[in-house]
N, C-alpha and C positions, 0 to 999 in steps of 0.2 A: 618522509612524508612530502616535504615540501618539494622535493625533487619531481615527484609525481603529481604535482598540484593540477597541472593542466592536461593530465592523461586518464585514462580509464573510464570509469563511470561519468566523471565530470565532462569530460570530451563528447562521449556518446550523447549525453543528456543534452548538452548545449548545441552540439551539431543536428540533432534530431530535432529539438524545437525550433531552432532558427530556420531549418529547412521546411517544417511545417508552415511557420509564418509567412517565408518567402512563397511557398506554394499557394498560401492563402491570398497573399498580395496579388499574385499572378493571376488566380482565378477571379479575384475580384475585379482586377484590371480589365481582364477579357470580357468579363459580364458587363462591367460598365461600358466599355466600348460598343459590345453589341446593342445595349440598350439605348445609348446614346445615338448610335447609328440608326437604330428603327425609329426613334423619336424623331431625329432629324429628317429622315425620309417620310415619315407621316406628315410632319409639318410642311415638307416641301410639296407633297402630293396634295394637301388641303389647300395650300396657297395657290398653287396652279390651278386646281379645280376652280376655287372661288374666283380667280381673275379671268379664267377661260370662260366661265358662264356669263361673267360680266361683259366680256368683250363681245360674246356671242349675242347677247341681249342689245348692247349698244349698236351692233353693226346691223341687227335686224331692225332696230328702231330708225337708223339712218337711211337703210335703203327703202323702207316703207314711206319715209316722209316725202311731202310734196317738194321741198326744197332740193332733195337728191334728183327729183325728176327735172328740175330746171337745170342743174348743172351737175353732170357726172364727175367733172373734174373736182367739184367740191367734195363730192362724197369720198372721192379717193384720198384728198387731202385730209380729211376729217378721220376717215378710218385708219388710214397709215400712221397719223398723228398719234391716234388713241394707241395704236400697236406700239409705237416707239416708246411712248410715256410708260405704257404698263411694262414692256420688256426691260427697259432701264430700271424700273423701280423694283422689280423682282429678280433682276438679274437673270432673264431667261430670253428664249427665242419665241416669240408670239407671232403667228402668220396665219393667213386665211387662204384656203384651197377651193376651187371649183369642186363640181360634181365629179370630175375626173382625176381628182387628186394632185391637180397642178396648183403651184402657188400664185395667187392672183393678188393679194394684199399683204405687204410686210413693211417693217421699218426702214429697210434700206432704199425703198422707192422714193422717200423724201430725202433732199439734200439739206444743208443746214439752212439754206434760204427759203426752204419750204416749196421748192420748184420741183417739178417732177422730172423723174429720170426719163429718158427716151429709150425705148427698147426694154428688154426683159431685166429682171434683178439678177445682177451677176452672183449673188449669193445662194438665192433659192432656185436658181434656172435649172438646176440639175435634180431637184426634188421631185419625187413622184411617189405619192402616198399609195400603197397597195389598196385593191379593191376591199380585202377582207377587212382591213382597218376602217375603211370609210363606212363599210356595211356595219361594223361593230359601233361606230360613232352614231350611226343613224338612229340607234335605240334610245339616245338621250346624252350619255356620257361614256367616254372611253378613257381608261387609264392603265397603263402598262410600264414596263421597264425594257427599253430595247433600242434598236438603231433606225425604226421607222421603215423596216423593209429594205434596208441598206442605204436609204437617203441620208442617214447621219453617220459621221466617221466613227464614233464610239457609243457606248451606252449612255442613253438619257433617260430622264422621266418623261413620259409622254402622257398628256391629258388632252383630250379632244372632245368638242361639242358641236352639235349642228346649228347652223344658222337658218333659221326659218323666216321666209318673207311671204306674208299673207297665208300662212299655214302650210307652205311648201318649203322643203329644205333646199335652200340655194347654194350651200357651201358648208364649210367646216373650219372651226377654229381650231388650231393646234398649239399648244404650249409645250417648249422642250427645255430641258435643263439638264446638262452633264452630271452623272453621277458622282464620277471620280474627281472631277474638277471643282465640284462644289463641296463634297464630302470631305475629301483629303484635308483642306485647310482646316475645317471645323474639328475633324477628329484629332489632328495634330495639335491644335490648341488644348483640346480637352486632355489629350495624353500628356502634355507638358505639364499642366497643371496637377494631374494626378501622379506624374513621376516625381516631381519635387515634392509634393505633400507626402508621397509613400516614402521617399528617400529620407525625408525628416523624421517620419514616424518608425522606419526601419532602424535609424540610427539610436532614437531613443529605446526602441524595443531591443536592440543590440545590447545596449547597456544594461537594461532591466533583466534580460534573460541571463547575461552573464552573471549578474549578482544573485539573482534567484537560484540559478543552476549551482553557484559555488555554494551558497548557504544550505541548500537542500542536501548536496553531496558531501559536504563537510563532515556531518557526523558519521557517514558511512566510511569516509577515509579515515577518520579518527579510530572507528571500531575495527577497520582493517589492520591499521598500525597496531592497536592494542591487542587484537588477536595473535599477531605475531610474538608480542611480547609475552602473552599467556602460554604460547607454545615452548618458550624458554624457561617457563615456571615462575616468571615475574607477573603476579596477579595485582599489583598495585595501582595500575592506571585506571582511570574512571572517565566516563564521557560526560561532558558537561552539557546538558540540554538547554539551559537557561541564557546561554550566551551565543549570539550570533544566529537565532532562528526567528524566522518570520512568522508570527501568528496572527491570522486574522479570525479563524473560526475555533480558536483554542487548540488543544492537542490533536495531533495527527498521528497516522501510522509510524512515522520516523521517530517521534517522541516516544510512542510506546515499544518501539523497537530498542530505542536507547536504554529506556528503563528495564527492559527484559534482559539486554546486554549487561548492563550494570549489576542487576540482581544475579544473573548467572556468574559474572565475575567474583562477586562476593560470595557466593555459594562455593566457587571453586577455590577461592582463596581459604575460606573456612575449611573446606574438605582437604586442602594441602596441609593446613596447619595441623588438622586431625590426624592425617596420614603420618605425619612426620612425628607427631605426638605418640601415635599407635605403634609405628616401628620403634620408637625409644622405649616405650612402655614393655612392648613384647621382648625387645632384645634383654630388656632389665629382668622381666618376669621369667624369661627362659635361662638367662646367666645364673641368677641366684640359685634356684633348685639345682642346676646341673653342677654348679661349684660345691654345692653342699654334698650333693650325691657322690659326685667324684672325690671329695675330700674324704668323706667317711668310708668309702669303699677301698680308697687306697690305705687308709689307716687300718682297716681290718686285715687286707692282704699283706701289709709289710709289718703287722703285729703291733703297730702303735697303740691299737685299741685292743684292751684285753677282752678274753673270751667271755668274761662275765658282763661285759657291757656292749657284747655285739648285738644282743637282741634289741636293747635300747636303741642303739644307732640304726640298727636296720629297720626299726619302726619309724624312725626320723626319714630315712631313705624311701620307704613305702609311701609315707605322707607326701614327699616332694614328687615322688613319680605320679601319684594321683594328682597333684596340682599341676603338673605338666600335662596330664591327660586331660585334665579339664580345661586348660588352655588351648590345647591342640583341637579338643573337640568344639570349643566356642568359635575358633577360626574356621573349622571346617562348616560348622553351621552358618556362619556369616556368609561363607562362600556360596553355600546352597541356597541361602535367603536371595542373594543378589543375582544368582543365576536361576532362580525361579523353579528349583529342584527339591524344594522342601514339602514332601508328601505328607499327608495326614493319615494316619491309621488309627481310626476312632475305636474305642472299646468302652465298656461300662466299668467305673470304679468309684470309689468313695474318696472325693478330695479332702474331707475332713480327715481321714485315715492317713492319706498322703502327707498332710500338714504336720500331724503328729509324728509320723516316722521320720521325716526330715529333720524335725526338732531333736528327735532322739539321736541322729546321727552327728548332731553337734553336741551331745551331752558332756564331753570333756571340756570342751572350751568353754561352754556355758557355765560349768562347775568351776573352772579355773577363774573366770571373771566374776563369779559369783551373781549371775544375771538372774533376775526373777522373771519366770515365764507366767503370763497371765492369759485366762481365756479357755485353756484346755478343759477344764471342769464343766464348763456350760457349753461347750461345742457339741453339736447334734450331727449325726451322720447326714451327708449330703452327697448322694450318687449323682454322677454326670456321665455324659457320653462325650468322649473326646481321645486326642492321641494322648495316651497315659505318658510315654516317655517325654513328650515334649512339654506337657504340663507339669511334669516332675521337675524338669529344668526350670520352668518359671518359678515354681515353688522353692527349689533349691536355692536359686539366685537371690530371691527376696530375703530368704531366711539367712543366707550366707551374709548379704549386705547388713542385715540387721544385727547379726551377731559381731560383725567387724566394727560397726560403728557404735555399738552400745558400749559406754564406759563401765568401769568396774562398779559392780553394785547397782548397775542399773536394772531397766526391765525390758521385755519384749511381750507385747500383747498381739495374740492372734484371735481371728474369728473367722467363722463360716457360717453364712446364711443363705437361705433359698427362698424364692417365691416361685410362681407357675411358670415363670419364663427362664430365670437366671439364678445363678449362684454368684454370691459376693464374697470374696476371700480379702480379708485386711491383715496386714502386717505392719505393726507400729513397734518402733524402738525409742527410747529415751536416748538423748544426747544433744549434740550441737544443732541438729536439724541441717536442713538444706537452705543456702541463702536463696531468697526470693528471687534475685536476679538470675539464678542458675536452675530454677525448677522446672522452667519450660524447655530446658536444653538437656536434661540429663538422660533423655531416651533418644537422643542423636547418636548416630554411629561414630565411635572413637572418642566420644565427649568424656571428659573426666572434670569433676567439681574442682574447683580451684585448689592446687595442690599447696599454694602458699599459705593457704589457712588449714592445711593438714586435714582436708574432709575425706580425700580419697587417696590414701597413701599406697594402695596396691591396686592391681587389675590393669586392664588394656583398653577400658572404655568401650567393651563390647556386650557386656552382660546385661544392661537394661535395654539395649538396642534389640538384642535377641529377645528379651523377654516381651518387648512390646510387639514385635514382629509375630511371634508366636501366638499371642493372645488376639491380635487382629486376624490372624489367618483363621483363627476359630469363630471369628465373628464377634469377638469380645472387645473390652476395653479396658485400659490400664490408666491410672492417674496417680498423681502424688501430691501431697500436701504437708506443709511443715510449719513449725513455729520455732523461730530462732532461738536456740538455747533450750528448747524444751523436748521435741521430738521430731521424728519423720515418720510418714505412713504412706504405704502404698496400697490402692484398692484396685483389685482385679475384679472384673465382671465377665462372667462366662455364661453363655446359653447352656441351659440343661441338656440340650440335643444339638 
């Protein structure tokens, strides 16, 4: 078992569980990146929109002021300085175009000494905003992701708003920010944090899954090893469910399976012991009469037994043959019971009369043991509808046991009573009785009462099992009761129909 510790069910369970957890982490990581990306883009758009509207308003105020009328260069410095400060603050490019889409104000127009460039802006000289974007921005606010009609080298967030001077649109404020250049470092930082956190969580999960997988599959591995031992006939192994199991919510299906497995093992062990006992008993039961029969017949054939005694010994041979016949019949009936082939052939008969005739067949043994028969004088006729041959076997077995275990000068008491639904037959015999610890087991297949106490000196342990099966096939019930050292009694209840 130890050689296969990491194979089979354990490996499958472990790999599947780890795979599911890894897939879950990948899914969560992907979802997290998507959500973070969307959140970042929404925040950037909101920030660009807020500053774009602010620049548009400030530019409008500057262009409408009297100060700007006195010094156009002053207005350029004020507007471009504002664009530079906002651009640097939000890490974006903010510029203002005229109505044709050409850049007229941007942060690059100012040098570090606040002096004006001469000529066009080298950065925005090539920018030309398409007319459709200008038209869209005229409605109040424009927001998109693109390259501004080819003016930008890669994909940017673009937000635009109109600049109104005295109620008339004089230009447009555009704010742009690279998507990849800004998003990649942000996502990279988030991914690194998630990666190290997930790596730590996976390490802990790996250990826990390993332990849980091993502890969950350990009983199954033990049952597999035990089952192989059972196949060799060794039923001694039992699975301990109290050791090495994790219990949070009490018993689970594995615990129940282990209990059922142990119960099955106990039943198999008991059956195996009964089978061995049965084989030994049957061998003995067959050998004894066969030896007797063979010896007496040989004695008659070779003349050892004289002619005047032949009848006496032939009578013994006849009794032994009948004994063998009963044993074989019992074995055949048990085989039919196990195969489900025992068919009922109901007919009407008097069970009280059957009880009387059965006792009469034991007359010689009863006389030899001086057994007193009680209850025949008060017994009334009780007709029932059942399989006569099978019920006769029931009555015969009960009377046979009573005669067998009744001591010399003891008694056997029988009764037969009926009500509107059933008939109750009782057979009681005096004697040592049945031990209380054995009385629940005497109807089991192959079971014999403890031979060390000399309760069951003959038989193969089939009689009462067959009796119980026949009674239950008729819808009836059989039970036993006993008082140690006083008596043993069997009660059979059969439905009238």
